[in-house]
BAMIRO-964401 format. One record per residue (C-alpha): y, x, z; residue number from 1. Coordinates in nm, 3 decimals. Each point is the difference from the previous one (the first is absolute). Layout:
BEGIN
{rec {Y, X, Z}, NUM},
...
END
This chain:
BEGIN
{rec {0.000, 0.000, 0.000}, 1},
{rec {0.345, 0.142, -0.087}, 2},
{rec {0.228, 0.057, 0.300}, 3},
{rec {0.280, -0.222, -0.136}, 4},
{rec {0.000, -0.376, -0.022}, 5},
{rec {0.265, -0.150, -0.230}, 6},
{rec {0.068, -0.351, 0.127}, 7},
{rec {0.164, -0.269, -0.213}, 8},
{rec {0.084, -0.342, 0.140}, 9},
{rec {-0.090, -0.289, -0.231}, 10},
{rec {0.150, -0.326, 0.125}, 11},
{rec {-0.114, -0.320, -0.165}, 12},
{rec {0.335, -0.170, 0.062}, 13},
{rec {0.168, 0.255, -0.230}, 14},
{rec {-0.221, -0.083, -0.298}, 15},
{rec {-0.181, 0.255, -0.222}, 16},
{rec {0.309, 0.158, -0.162}, 17},
{rec {0.076, 0.254, 0.279}, 18},
{rec {-0.363, 0.119, 0.001}, 19},
{rec {0.007, 0.036, -0.378}, 20},
{rec {0.318, 0.211, 0.018}, 21},
{rec {-0.137, 0.221, 0.278}, 22},
{rec {-0.332, 0.060, -0.176}, 23},
{rec {0.176, 0.078, -0.328}, 24},
{rec {0.202, 0.269, 0.174}, 25},
{rec {-0.311, 0.118, 0.190}, 26},
{rec {-0.187, 0.050, -0.327}, 27},
{rec {0.298, 0.163, -0.174}, 28},
{rec {0.103, 0.244, 0.276}, 29},
{rec {-0.266, 0.253, 0.111}, 30},
{rec {-0.019, 0.022, 0.378}, 31},
{rec {-0.047, 0.377, 0.015}, 32},
{rec {-0.258, -0.025, 0.283}, 33},
{rec {-0.341, -0.154, 0.043}, 34},
{rec {0.010, -0.328, 0.190}, 35},
{rec {-0.154, -0.343, 0.037}, 36},
{rec {0.191, -0.312, -0.103}, 37},
{rec {-0.010, -0.272, 0.267}, 38},
{rec {0.123, -0.351, -0.082}, 39},
{rec {0.107, -0.226, 0.286}, 40},
{rec {-0.056, -0.357, -0.116}, 41},
{rec {0.237, -0.210, 0.205}, 42},
{rec {-0.046, -0.376, -0.002}, 43},
{rec {-0.280, -0.018, -0.259}, 44},
{rec {-0.276, -0.134, 0.223}, 45},
{rec {-0.345, 0.069, -0.146}, 46},
{rec {0.102, 0.218, -0.295}, 47},
{rec {0.229, 0.075, -0.292}, 48},
{rec {0.055, -0.270, -0.266}, 49},
{rec {-0.095, 0.095, -0.353}, 50},
{rec {0.360, 0.077, -0.105}, 51},
{rec {0.016, 0.267, 0.270}, 52},
{rec {-0.356, 0.121, -0.048}, 53},
{rec {0.074, 0.078, -0.365}, 54},
{rec {0.283, 0.231, 0.106}, 55},
{rec {-0.227, 0.218, 0.216}, 56},
{rec {-0.299, -0.007, -0.233}, 57},
{rec {-0.143, 0.349, -0.049}, 58},
{rec {0.226, 0.153, 0.266}, 59},
{rec {-0.190, 0.167, 0.288}, 60},
{rec {0.125, -0.140, 0.330}, 61},
{rec {-0.093, -0.174, 0.323}, 62},
{rec {0.142, -0.327, 0.126}, 63},
{rec {0.088, -0.144, 0.339}, 64},
{rec {0.070, -0.374, 0.030}, 65},
{rec {0.266, -0.098, 0.255}, 66},
{rec {0.176, -0.324, 0.100}, 67},
{rec {0.355, -0.049, -0.122}, 68},
{rec {0.183, 0.099, 0.316}, 69},
{rec {0.165, 0.307, 0.152}, 70},
{rec {0.231, 0.079, -0.294}, 71},
{rec {-0.079, 0.345, -0.149}, 72},
{rec {-0.041, 0.228, 0.300}, 73},
{rec {-0.271, -0.190, 0.186}, 74},
{rec {-0.238, 0.016, -0.302}, 75},
{rec {0.077, 0.373, -0.038}, 76},
{rec {-0.111, 0.069, 0.355}, 77},
{rec {-0.305, -0.222, -0.048}, 78},
{rec {-0.097, 0.222, -0.295}, 79},
{rec {0.051, 0.318, 0.205}, 80},
{rec {-0.239, -0.127, 0.266}, 81},
{rec {-0.253, -0.141, -0.248}, 82},
{rec {-0.035, 0.289, -0.243}, 83},
{rec {-0.108, 0.355, 0.085}, 84},
{rec {0.253, 0.219, -0.181}, 85},
{rec {0.195, 0.283, 0.165}, 86},
{rec {0.327, -0.086, -0.177}, 87},
{rec {0.134, -0.333, -0.120}, 88},
{rec {0.263, -0.059, -0.266}, 89},
{rec {0.136, -0.356, 0.003}, 90},
{rec {0.165, -0.198, -0.279}, 91},
{rec {0.136, -0.351, 0.029}, 92},
{rec {-0.054, -0.275, -0.255}, 93},
{rec {0.305, 0.090, -0.208}, 94},
{rec {-0.045, 0.378, -0.011}, 95},
{rec {-0.011, 0.181, -0.334}, 96},
{rec {-0.078, 0.371, -0.045}, 97},
{rec {0.262, 0.182, -0.205}, 98},
{rec {-0.115, 0.362, -0.037}, 99},
{rec {-0.321, 0.201, -0.036}, 100},
{rec {-0.135, 0.176, 0.306}, 101},
{rec {0.136, -0.273, 0.227}, 102},
{rec {-0.282, 0.029, 0.255}, 103},
{rec {0.015, 0.380, 0.016}, 104},
{rec {0.375, -0.022, 0.057}, 105},
{rec {-0.044, -0.244, 0.288}, 106},
{rec {-0.294, 0.189, 0.151}, 107},
{rec {0.126, 0.362, -0.015}, 108},
{rec {0.273, -0.032, 0.268}, 109},
{rec {-0.265, -0.108, 0.253}, 110},
{rec {-0.134, 0.358, -0.003}, 111},
{rec {0.296, 0.062, 0.232}, 112},
{rec {-0.141, -0.111, 0.336}, 113},
{rec {0.352, -0.089, 0.114}, 114},
{rec {0.028, -0.279, -0.259}, 115},
{rec {-0.140, -0.337, 0.104}, 116},
{rec {0.081, -0.231, -0.291}, 117},
{rec {0.101, 0.051, -0.364}, 118},
{rec {0.167, -0.274, -0.203}, 119},
{rec {0.130, -0.041, -0.353}, 120},
{rec {0.321, -0.151, 0.143}, 121},
{rec {0.193, -0.013, 0.323}, 122},
{rec {0.322, -0.155, 0.120}, 123},
{rec {0.265, 0.029, 0.271}, 124},
{rec {0.075, -0.373, -0.014}, 125},
{rec {0.078, -0.171, 0.329}, 126},
{rec {-0.064, -0.371, 0.047}, 127},
{rec {0.271, -0.039, 0.269}, 128},
{rec {0.255, 0.177, -0.221}, 129},
{rec {-0.087, -0.226, -0.295}, 130},
{rec {0.025, -0.311, 0.214}, 131},
{rec {0.335, 0.104, 0.148}, 132},
{rec {0.141, 0.068, -0.348}, 133},
{rec {-0.130, -0.332, -0.128}, 134},
{rec {0.149, -0.189, 0.296}, 135},
{rec {0.339, 0.162, -0.067}, 136},
{rec {-0.016, -0.117, -0.362}, 137},
{rec {-0.102, -0.352, 0.104}, 138},
{rec {0.283, -0.017, 0.253}, 139},
{rec {0.248, 0.039, -0.287}, 140},
{rec {-0.144, -0.305, -0.179}, 141},
{rec {0.101, -0.361, 0.046}, 142},
{rec {-0.238, -0.206, 0.212}, 143},
{rec {-0.152, -0.184, -0.298}, 144},
{rec {-0.069, 0.320, -0.193}, 145},
{rec {-0.144, 0.162, 0.311}, 146},
{rec {-0.240, -0.290, 0.059}, 147},
{rec {-0.099, -0.003, -0.368}, 148},
{rec {-0.083, 0.372, 0.020}, 149},
{rec {-0.214, -0.060, 0.310}, 150},
{rec {-0.195, -0.276, -0.174}, 151},
{rec {-0.059, 0.215, -0.312}, 152},
{rec {-0.108, 0.292, 0.220}, 153},
{rec {-0.259, -0.215, 0.178}, 154},
{rec {-0.123, -0.164, -0.321}, 155},
{rec {-0.047, 0.341, -0.165}, 156},
{rec {-0.304, 0.066, 0.220}, 157},
{rec {-0.317, -0.076, -0.195}, 158},
{rec {-0.205, -0.134, 0.291}, 159},
{rec {0.061, -0.286, 0.240}, 160},
{rec {-0.061, 0.232, 0.297}, 161},
{rec {0.258, 0.242, -0.136}, 162},
{rec {0.258, -0.275, -0.040}, 163},
{rec {-0.063, -0.121, 0.356}, 164},
{rec {0.043, 0.354, 0.129}, 165},
{rec {0.329, 0.053, -0.183}, 166},
{rec {0.133, -0.333, 0.124}, 167},
{rec {-0.104, 0.081, 0.357}, 168},
{rec {0.160, 0.346, -0.018}, 169},
{rec {0.323, -0.157, -0.124}, 170},
{rec {0.010, -0.263, 0.276}, 171},
{rec {-0.099, 0.238, 0.279}, 172},
{rec {0.242, 0.264, -0.124}, 173},
{rec {0.286, -0.249, -0.008}, 174},
{rec {-0.039, -0.056, 0.376}, 175},
{rec {-0.065, 0.364, 0.085}, 176},
{rec {-0.374, -0.028, 0.066}, 177},
{rec {-0.109, 0.218, -0.295}, 178},
{rec {0.145, 0.346, -0.049}, 179},
{rec {-0.182, 0.237, -0.239}, 180},
{rec {0.168, 0.299, 0.166}, 181},
{rec {-0.252, -0.044, 0.283}, 182},
{rec {-0.294, 0.051, -0.235}, 183},
{rec {0.124, 0.220, -0.286}, 184},
{rec {0.173, 0.342, 0.008}, 185},
{rec {0.357, 0.053, -0.110}, 186},
{rec {0.084, 0.184, -0.321}, 187},
{rec {-0.139, 0.244, -0.105}, 188},
{rec {-0.335, -0.163, 0.068}, 189},
{rec {-0.255, 0.245, -0.142}, 190},
{rec {-0.310, -0.181, -0.123}, 191},
{rec {-0.248, 0.053, -0.279}, 192},
{rec {-0.052, -0.299, -0.225}, 193},
{rec {-0.356, -0.125, 0.005}, 194},
{rec {-0.033, -0.103, -0.364}, 195},
{rec {-0.163, 0.341, -0.065}, 196},
{rec {-0.090, 0.238, 0.283}, 197},
{rec {-0.278, 0.231, 0.117}, 198},
{rec {-0.129, 0.124, 0.335}, 199},
{rec {-0.303, 0.147, 0.175}, 200},
{rec {-0.231, -0.256, 0.157}, 201},
{rec {0.062, 0.150, 0.346}, 202},
{rec {0.374, -0.065, -0.033}, 203},
{rec {-0.065, -0.357, -0.109}, 204},
{rec {-0.244, -0.056, 0.287}, 205},
{rec {0.272, 0.093, 0.251}, 206},
{rec {0.248, -0.259, -0.129}, 207},
{rec {0.048, -0.303, 0.224}, 208},
{rec {-0.012, -0.303, -0.224}, 209},
{rec {0.163, -0.321, 0.127}, 210},
{rec {-0.114, -0.344, -0.109}, 211},
{rec {0.173, -0.051, -0.334}, 212},
{rec {0.058, -0.375, 0.014}, 213},
{rec {0.353, -0.017, -0.141}, 214},
{rec {0.178, 0.195, -0.270}, 215},
{rec {0.233, 0.139, 0.266}, 216},
{rec {-0.304, 0.156, 0.173}, 217},
{rec {-0.092, 0.179, -0.323}, 218},
{rec {0.361, 0.111, -0.050}, 219},
{rec {0.003, 0.139, 0.354}, 220},
{rec {-0.319, 0.197, -0.063}, 221},
{rec {0.162, 0.156, -0.306}, 222},
{rec {0.348, 0.065, 0.138}, 223},
{rec {0.030, -0.116, 0.364}, 224},
{rec {0.015, 0.191, 0.327}, 225},
{rec {-0.380, 0.027, 0.005}, 226},
{rec {-0.050, 0.043, -0.374}, 227},
{rec {-0.277, 0.198, -0.164}, 228},
{rec {0.250, 0.283, -0.056}, 229},
{rec {0.133, -0.015, 0.357}, 230},
{rec {-0.352, 0.020, 0.140}, 231},
{rec {-0.083, 0.296, -0.225}, 232},
{rec {0.313, 0.183, 0.114}, 233},
{rec {-0.067, -0.073, 0.367}, 234},
{rec {-0.338, 0.167, -0.052}, 235},
{rec {0.187, 0.317, -0.099}, 236},
{rec {-0.067, -0.038, -0.374}, 237},
{rec {0.242, -0.021, -0.292}, 238},
{rec {0.038, -0.272, -0.263}, 239},
{rec {0.079, 0.132, -0.348}, 240},
{rec {0.068, -0.133, -0.349}, 241},
{rec {-0.140, 0.160, -0.314}, 242},
{rec {0.149, -0.043, -0.348}, 243},
{rec {-0.166, -0.011, -0.340}, 244},
{rec {0.023, 0.379, -0.031}, 245},
{rec {-0.183, 0.047, 0.330}, 246},
{rec {0.310, 0.116, 0.189}, 247},
{rec {-0.006, -0.084, 0.370}, 248},
{rec {0.307, -0.139, 0.181}, 249},
{rec {0.049, -0.013, 0.376}, 250},
{rec {0.152, -0.318, 0.139}, 251},
{rec {0.356, 0.138, 0.004}, 252},
{rec {-0.038, 0.083, -0.373}, 253},
{rec {-0.142, -0.328, -0.126}, 254},
{rec {0.334, -0.098, -0.150}, 255},
{rec {-0.035, 0.304, -0.231}, 256},
{rec {-0.344, -0.092, -0.133}, 257},
{rec {0.129, -0.267, -0.243}, 258},
{rec {-0.312, -0.203, 0.065}, 259},
{rec {0.136, -0.320, 0.151}, 260},
{rec {0.324, -0.180, -0.089}, 261},
{rec {0.183, 0.321, -0.079}, 262},
{rec {0.133, 0.139, -0.329}, 263},
{rec {-0.242, -0.117, -0.276}, 264},
{rec {-0.307, 0.030, 0.228}, 265},
{rec {-0.105, 0.284, -0.229}, 266},
{rec {-0.211, 0.157, 0.276}, 267},
{rec {-0.208, -0.314, 0.054}, 268},
{rec {-0.378, 0.056, 0.003}, 269},
{rec {-0.115, -0.359, 0.072}, 270},
{rec {0.204, -0.306, -0.100}, 271},
{rec {-0.012, -0.344, 0.161}, 272},
{rec {0.197, -0.326, -0.002}, 273},
{rec {0.275, 0.146, 0.224}, 274},
{rec {0.062, 0.302, -0.223}, 275},
{rec {-0.008, -0.239, -0.297}, 276},
{rec {0.271, -0.213, 0.164}, 277},
{rec {0.232, 0.303, 0.014}, 278},
{rec {-0.077, 0.097, -0.359}, 279},
{rec {0.066, -0.351, -0.129}, 280},
{rec {0.318, -0.062, 0.201}, 281},
{rec {0.350, 0.024, -0.142}, 282},
{rec {0.237, 0.277, 0.110}, 283},
{rec {0.122, -0.190, 0.307}, 284},
{rec {-0.354, -0.090, 0.101}, 285},
{rec {-0.116, 0.362, -0.027}, 286},
{rec {0.300, 0.114, 0.202}, 287},
{rec {-0.083, -0.254, 0.273}, 288},
{rec {-0.366, 0.101, 0.005}, 289},
{rec {0.084, 0.371, 0.019}, 290},
{rec {0.255, -0.055, 0.278}, 291},
{rec {-0.251, -0.199, 0.205}, 292},
{rec {-0.261, 0.275, -0.030}, 293},
{rec {0.223, 0.310, 0.030}, 294},
{rec {0.343, -0.094, 0.134}, 295},
{rec {0.266, 0.259, -0.086}, 296},
{rec {-0.264, 0.210, -0.181}, 297},
{rec {-0.057, -0.271, -0.264}, 298},
{rec {0.014, 0.115, -0.363}, 299},
{rec {-0.077, -0.308, -0.212}, 300},
{rec {-0.054, 0.038, -0.373}, 301},
END
């Protein structure tokens, strides 16, 4: 068995198109290291429908069926406990590989025993800072426009549970009972993005995983006070980002990697729906995205 398991999350609710895009990039971009492909089948029940099965036909892999809960991170940790590999490289449903040698580039930094997690992207974004900036903008609006924005913001959530959570956060925040500054660090909030990351199984086994019932729980595990990155750093290990050339960036240098919402993202090794949003935005949208991620160090295209 190869020491590396490459884990891709396949969620039935997203339809077959994201899997097709990932597998196209997987077949086109050589990994650069021997590995085993592991597909997490989330929400499929007994097995893959024919339209999905055709996509994986002839592709060596193993599958793990999981219920549709826990967002992305809970299934990742289920895979790390279920499979036997020494290293795991995780990709979410919308990930696409952009350069050859992608696995070698993610794996090589882990030869440094001081590095705990390697990601294709990272961010300094702070949820409390974003909320405070948004509230200042809303305060300048007339009451009707402000309420209309709130309604659109709630309706934008795809799931009923997500809409309930946004509505509850709004109501509790309006009376001072919900303050994200208690749960999320201020800017710069160093955190690797979990759309594409890699770690040793021992590092993953040491992570305390909360019950991921609400989207806010998943957001906190990615960028909160007790995030994956925060737990890695408290263990005395470093989180790093690697670009498509294999260059390694420490957390203070992530703004220079041009991998996430910076410049033209020309350093990006693994794309996803969030990097696509930046690429497809107009000039103002890219400037807003870059500012949220990097503050005064933003350099939008």
